BAFI-3210 file (N, C-alpha, C; in Angstrom, 3 decimals, decimal comma, padded with zeros to 6 digits):
// residues 160
n [1|2|3|4|5|6|7|8|9|10|11|12|13|14|15|16|17|18|19|20|21|22|23|24|25|26|27|28|29|30|31|32|33|34|35|36|37|38|39|40|41|42|43|44|45|46|47|48|49|50|51|52|53|54|55|56|57|58|59|60|61|62|63|64|65|66|67|68|69|70|71|72|73|74|75|76|77|78|79|80|81|82|83|84|85|86|87|88|89|90|91|92|93|94|95|96|97|98|99|100|101|102|103|104|105|106|107|108|109|110|111|112|113|114|115|116|117|118|119|120|121|122|123|124|125|126|127|128|129|130|131|132|133|134|135|136|137|138|139|140|141|142|143|144|145|146|147|148|149|150|151|152|153|154|155|156|157|158|159|160]
n.u [000,954|000,585|001,174|000,422|000,766|-000,270|-000,043|-002,731|-003,813|-006,389|-008,782|-006,683|-005,454|-003,151|-003,821|-003,660|-003,517|-004,346|-004,092|-004,730|-003,560|-004,540|-003,264|-002,548|-004,416|-006,512|-009,551|-012,352|-014,787|-018,135|-020,122|-023,018|-025,081|-024,467|-024,880|-024,115|-020,682|-017,839|-015,333|-012,879|-013,168|-014,703|-013,023|-010,949|-012,436|-012,235|-010,713|-009,856|-008,756|-009,662|-008,417|-009,521|-008,967|-007,758|-009,405|-008,563|-010,113|-010,965|-007,998|-007,434|-009,467|-008,256|-009,661|-009,787|-009,405|-011,533|-013,041|-016,274|-017,713|-020,751|-020,697|-022,547|-022,770|-023,719|-024,685|-022,733|-020,587|-020,676|-020,620|-023,175|-024,444|-023,172|-022,865|-022,073|-021,373|-020,017|-017,952|-015,168|-015,786|-018,245|-016,894|-014,894|-016,512|-017,679|-015,651|-014,873|-017,026|-017,340|-014,954|-015,089|-017,040|-015,933|-014,540|-013,380|-014,723|-014,301|-016,741|-019,318|-019,197|-021,129|-019,909|-018,499|-019,926|-021,279|-022,771|-023,842|-024,136|-025,722|-023,857|-023,240|-020,864|-018,403|-016,288|-013,213|-011,845|-008,635|-008,059|-005,743|-002,553|000,554|004,129|003,810|002,304|-000,620|-002,644|-004,342|-005,189|-005,985|-007,738|-005,894|-003,479|-003,436|-003,226|-000,988|000,783|000,684|001,525|004,322|004,871|004,420|001,521|-001,009|-002,263|-005,130|-005,060|-002,214|001,062|002,266|003,987|007,442]
n.v [-001,314|001,943|005,655|008,912|012,131|015,552|018,888|021,447|024,773|026,002|028,537|030,027|028,388|025,524|022,171|019,167|016,495|013,275|010,728|007,407|005,322|002,213|000,205|-002,630|-003,743|-006,506|-007,464|-006,587|-008,424|-009,044|-010,868|-012,232|-011,171|-008,754|-005,683|-003,645|-003,357|-004,321|-001,898|-002,449|-004,109|-002,076|-000,186|-001,314|-001,457|001,459|003,446|005,772|008,339|011,113|012,999|014,221|017,600|019,098|020,945|024,798|025,876|023,972|023,296|025,683|025,503|023,285|020,689|017,128|013,675|010,625|010,380|009,128|007,718|006,848|005,767|005,778|003,407|003,784|001,329|001,584|002,374|004,999|007,539|007,915|009,306|010,389|010,225|011,602|009,768|010,481|012,696|014,886|017,625|020,043|021,235|019,730|017,544|018,353|018,779|016,069|014,915|016,517|015,755|012,634|012,751|012,740|010,444|008,008|004,922|001,141|-000,433|-002,141|-005,911|-008,659|-011,604|-014,107|-013,566|-011,210|-009,287|-006,216|-004,463|-002,363|-000,670|000,121|001,343|001,886|004,648|005,306|007,859|009,452|012,679|013,744|014,633|014,563|014,499|017,234|018,329|018,889|015,986|014,227|010,967|007,759|004,624|002,429|003,760|004,371|002,446|001,261|003,452|002,826|000,471|000,804|003,049|002,651|003,360|005,398|008,285|010,062|013,244|013,752|012,942|009,766|007,510|007,272]
n.w [000,113|-000,983|000,346|000,034|000,751|001,201|001,427|001,830|001,747|003,405|003,929|005,219|007,179|007,342|006,126|006,523|004,313|003,668|001,650|000,881|-001,298|-002,821|-004,247|-004,481|-002,850|-001,904|-003,155|-000,945|000,355|001,794|004,439|003,503|005,006|005,868|007,206|009,443|009,632|011,067|012,116|011,368|009,034|007,702|007,024|005,163|003,218|002,350|-000,418|-000,444|001,792|003,523|006,258|009,030|010,241|013,119|014,484|015,132|017,394|019,031|019,750|021,100|023,009|024,327|023,760|023,286|022,632|021,865|018,510|017,486|014,569|012,391|009,482|006,358|003,507|000,071|-002,582|-004,619|-003,124|-002,463|000,069|001,815|004,261|007,186|010,409|013,585|016,223|018,831|019,898|021,144|021,267|019,842|017,495|016,585|015,905|013,974|012,234|011,845|010,490|008,082|006,741|006,693|004,809|002,543|002,068|-000,215|-001,403|-001,853|-003,945|-001,713|-001,761|-001,725|-000,258|-002,625|-004,552|-007,239|-006,054|-004,930|-001,700|000,865|003,273|006,501|008,684|011,555|012,281|013,747|015,372|016,764|018,511|019,681|021,873|020,749|020,986|022,164|019,832|018,229|017,042|014,631|014,842|013,297|014,054|013,604|013,366|016,060|017,213|016,450|017,329|020,056|020,498|019,860|021,079|023,823|025,861|024,417|025,567|026,454|025,789|026,091|025,660|023,886|026,010|026,301]
ca.u [000,189|001,304|000,537|000,963|000,608|-000,212|-000,563|-003,549|-004,197|-007,692|-008,903|-005,679|-004,929|-002,552|-004,591|-002,532|-004,573|-003,565|-004,654|-004,342|-003,506|-004,778|-003,264|-002,589|-004,957|-007,444|-010,880|-013,054|-016,209|-018,762|-021,011|-024,562|-026,134|-023,916|-025,594|-023,348|-019,699|-016,794|-014,605|-011,405|-013,715|-015,345|-011,728|-010,803|-013,222|-011,654|-009,945|-008,754|-008,961|-009,244|-007,923|-010,150|-008,408|-007,846|-009,791|-008,213|-011,378|-010,633|-007,119|-007,646|-010,117|-007,638|-010,265|-008,668|-010,071|-012,161|-014,373|-016,747|-018,907|-021,405|-020,973|-023,324|-022,447|-024,789|-024,287|-021,587|-019,858|-020,423|-021,283|-024,673|-024,592|-022,394|-023,401|-020,830|-021,912|-019,373|-016,465|-014,575|-016,583|-019,016|-015,883|-014,157|-017,462|-017,984|-014,456|-014,746|-018,363|-016,754|-013,785|-015,501|-018,056|-014,979|-013,701|-013,936|-014,810|-014,871|-018,465|-019,330|-019,757|-021,498|-019,057|-018,785|-020,938|-021,070|-023,950|-023,473|-024,706|-025,868|-023,304|-022,834|-019,495|-018,027|-014,916|-012,835|-010,359|-008,052|-007,684|-004,751|-001,457|001,643|005,271|003,527|001,589|-002,102|-002,859|-005,556|-004,791|-006,891|-007,627|-004,731|-002,480|-003,239|-002,950|000,560|001,712|000,615|002,552|005,723|005,683|003,546|000,083|-001,389|-003,387|-006,102|-004,496|-000,857|001,807|002,565|005,195|008,490]
ca.v [000,091|003,464|006,535|009,948|013,327|016,820|020,328|022,148|025,902|026,207|029,553|030,371|027,124|024,629|021,324|018,066|015,384|012,029|009,778|005,996|004,661|001,369|-000,313|-003,854|-004,422|-007,417|-006,747|-006,826|-009,220|-009,226|-011,831|-011,808|-010,622|-007,488|-004,309|-002,795|-004,349|-004,125|-000,790|-003,135|-004,292|-000,989|000,620|-002,165|-001,142|002,744|003,314|007,105|008,997|012,377|012,849|015,878|018,486|019,360|022,587|025,571|026,092|022,900|023,460|026,663|024,805|022,057|019,265|015,953|012,380|009,890|011,144|007,766|008,614|006,013|006,142|004,529|003,628|003,110|-000,143|001,733|002,858|006,275|007,785|008,512|010,027|010,519|010,640|011,603|009,577|010,832|013,766|015,513|018,778|020,289|021,808|018,372|016,629|018,862|018,309|014,879|014,869|017,067|014,493|011,267|012,876|012,728|009,455|006,904|003,373|000,301|-000,924|-003,543|-006,808|-009,755|-012,934|-015,043|-013,193|-009,899|-008,314|-004,917|-004,271|-001,179|-001,066|000,961|001,174|003,200|005,050|005,742|008,798|009,972|013,700|013,733|015,591|013,648|015,402|018,674|018,466|017,980|015,138|013,014|009,370|006,603|003,707|001,359|004,311|005,173|001,440|001,279|004,136|002,363|-000,933|001,291|004,090|002,827|003,873|006,736|008,696|011,101|014,643|013,787|012,307|008,827|007,441|006,807]
ca.w [-000,007|-000,934|000,756|-000,276|001,707|000,435|002,022|001,376|002,299|003,524|004,777|006,008|008,051|006,403|006,307|006,042|003,400|003,608|000,225|000,846|-002,703|-002,319|-005,868|-004,508|-002,132|-002,605|-002,986|-000,012|000,014|003,038|004,369|002,933|005,962|006,450|007,303|009,960|009,741|011,731|011,905|010,591|007,559|007,093|006,655|004,439|002,114|002,117|-001,188|-000,481|002,730|003,894|007,394|009,456|010,598|014,120|014,587|016,134|018,042|019,716|020,103|022,141|024,373|024,910|023,804|022,990|023,174|020,752|017,858|016,628|013,567|011,438|007,973|005,600|001,918|-001,017|-002,992|-005,348|-002,204|-002,199|001,199|001,765|005,297|008,337|012,021|014,661|017,524|020,330|019,491|022,388|020,754|018,579|016,137|016,461|015,290|012,347|011,163|011,401|009,461|006,819|006,353|006,101|003,612|001,110|001,822|-001,260|-001,030|-003,193|-003,863|-001,214|-002,548|-001,008|-000,306|-003,352|-005,290|-007,379|-005,711|-004,354|-000,669|001,035|004,660|007,349|009,515|012,102|011,913|015,165|015,206|017,952|018,686|020,607|021,452|020,357|020,990|021,824|018,982|018,312|015,701|014,507|014,145|012,587|015,163|013,313|013,600|017,007|017,920|016,061|018,409|021,631|020,495|019,494|021,976|025,091|026,081|024,072|026,767|026,204|026,115|026,646|024,344|024,165|027,049|025,499]
c.u [001,002|000,455|001,047|000,435|000,590|-000,616|-001,363|-003,764|-005,738|-008,225|-007,911|-005,080|-004,396|-003,356|-003,896|-004,055|-003,940|-004,701|-004,155|-004,403|-003,308|-004,377|-002,974|-003,217|-006,343|-008,706|-011,686|-014,066|-016,732|-019,644|-022,377|-025,604|-025,529|-024,977|-024,679|-022,114|-018,655|-015,774|-013,313|-011,968|-014,125|-013,850|-011,020|-011,133|-012,858|-010,433|-009,197|-009,490|-008,584|-009,473|-008,731|-008,686|-008,486|-008,097|-009,343|-009,068|-011,086|-009,299|-006,917|-008,362|-009,373|-008,745|-009,482|-009,860|-010,718|-013,095|-014,855|-017,850|-019,449|-021,033|-021,510|-022,962|-023,559|-023,914|-022,959|-020,417|-019,321|-021,030|-022,583|-024,863|-023,512|-022,858|-022,485|-021,784|-021,114|-018,157|-016,327|-015,511|-017,317|-018,179|-015,106|-015,399|-017,956|-016,748|-014,497|-016,115|-017,828|-015,679|-014,148|-016,760|-017,064|-014,353|-014,655|-013,839|-015,114|-016,000|-018,467|-019,706|-020,079|-020,384|-019,471|-019,813|-020,370|-021,947|-023,583|-024,298|-024,794|-024,918|-023,169|-021,463|-019,092|-016,296|-014,609|-011,522|-010,155|-007,612|-006,853|-003,290|000,020|003,182|005,029|002,646|000,331|-002,064|-003,977|-004,941|-006,008|-006,931|-006,209|-003,503|-002,223|-002,805|-001,098|001,360|001,947|001,854|004,018|006,162|004,917|002,058|000,051|-002,779|-004,095|-005,180|-002,973|000,080|001,877|003,782|006,305|009,266]
c.v [001,346|004,498|007,937|011,001|014,702|017,625|021,230|023,692|026,044|027,570|029,945|029,481|026,137|022,841|020,039|016,979|014,121|011,269|008,568|005,541|002,905|000,073|-001,976|-004,341|-005,327|-006,877|-007,342|-007,381|-009,240|-010,257|-011,413|-011,250|-009,244|-006,394|-003,427|-003,688|-003,516|-003,021|-001,266|-003,714|-003,440|-000,362|000,073|-001,491|000,356|002,716|004,890|007,768|010,011|012,638|014,292|016,599|018,597|020,945|023,668|025,995|025,283|022,909|024,510|026,347|023,953|020,808|018,226|014,854|011,753|010,282|009,522|008,355|006,780|006,630|004,984|004,700|003,142|001,565|000,313|002,172|003,888|006,619|008,406|009,345|009,685|010,984|010,372|011,315|009,817|012,003|014,613|017,082|019,179|020,397|020,171|017,335|016,927|018,811|016,869|014,552|015,179|016,046|013,436|011,526|012,700|011,295|008,699|005,672|002,450|-000,140|-002,307|-004,612|-008,043|-010,870|-013,688|-015,011|-011,587|-008,769|-007,445|-005,055|-002,714|-001,309|000,030|000,415|002,295|003,312|005,675|006,528|009,330|011,292|013,960|014,447|014,328|014,581|016,710|019,146|017,988|017,199|014,386|011,881|008,349|005,403|002,683|002,654|004,381|003,532|000,726|002,085|003,397|001,187|-000,397|002,015|003,873|003,337|005,145|006,882|009,897|012,344|014,630|012,659|010,893|008,376|006,885|005,849]
c.w [-000,127|-000,358|000,132|000,690|000,767|001,380|001,571|002,171|002,206|004,247|005,967|006,933|006,861|007,062|005,793|005,329|003,343|002,713|000,388|-000,628|-002,468|-003,742|-005,924|-003,361|-002,615|-002,248|-001,626|-000,194|001,485|002,980|003,826|003,985|006,638|006,342|008,016|010,028|010,430|011,406|011,095|009,307|006,940|006,649|005,641|002,851|001,358|001,107|-001,171|001,089|002,926|005,281|007,982|010,273|012,154|014,404|015,955|017,212|019,223|020,582|021,111|023,167|025,123|024,745|023,070|023,168|021,852|020,026|017,211|015,741|012,811|010,252|007,117|004,237|001,242|-001,864|-004,083|-004,716|-001,888|-000,652|001,174|002,889|006,408|009,567|013,094|015,662|018,812|019,463|020,962|022,325|019,894|017,298|015,887|015,390|013,983|011,436|010,803|010,273|008,140|005,994|005,580|004,969|002,493|000,704|000,608|-000,924|-001,980|-002,899|-002,720|-001,788|-001,412|-001,465|-001,426|-004,363|-005,886|-007,078|-004,641|-002,859|-000,279|002,598|005,312|008,282|010,690|011,958|013,454|014,786|016,478|017,580|019,687|020,701|021,684|020,386|021,295|020,810|018,631|016,909|015,823|013,724|014,138|013,576|014,743|013,593|015,254|017,955|017,622|017,274|019,702|021,534|020,093|020,694|023,575|024,711|025,632|024,988|026,004|026,885|026,520|025,531|024,946|025,095|025,992|026,310]
res [m|a|s|s|l|r|l|t|l|v|a|g|s|i|v|l|v|s|t|l|l|l|t|s|r|a|k|v|t|l|p|t|d|a|s|e|v|s|p|e|l|f|a|g|l|a|t|a|v|v|m|p|i|y|p|q|e|s|i|r|n|g|s|s|g|v|a|v|a|l|v|a|l|d|s|a|g|r|v|r|w|v|e|v|l|e|a|p|d|a|a|i|g|n|s|v|r|s|a|l|a|q|w|v|f|q|p|p|r|v|e|d|s|n|t|s|l|e|v|r|g|r|v|i|l|y|f|v|v|d|d|g|k|r|v|v|l|t|a|e|q|a|g|a|r|r|a|a|n|g|r|l|r|r|g|t|s|p|s|r]
***
């Protein structure tokens, strides 16, 4: 899997946009009874990811923590809607909603079939302080940092 990063100037702020290029990833298929799939399986359907920004308002207010969103896909893999279930504050919730609406997914298919499904899945993102900087991590990135650096604690840097 290749990854590309680009910086974009948006309303005077620099936004880091991360796009995953999944050129060698195998097609993900789902069980026939899938309506809401696991976060790991759902993430496997993503072909392009736009990470949310850490809002300046949230940084000023010292907000950090976990954001959880429920995302619905149509049978073509397009985002139908995003519902933020949990966020440290409203600004982070809005940032999550805006970013997830831009994600691109491969069409969800039934296992051993070419039949498309409409599915929902949860996306978990961590808004944390890492080495004194506010960052947004996917669940996979947070898990990798926990394994490499010790526990990732809310509002603090991972222990070294």
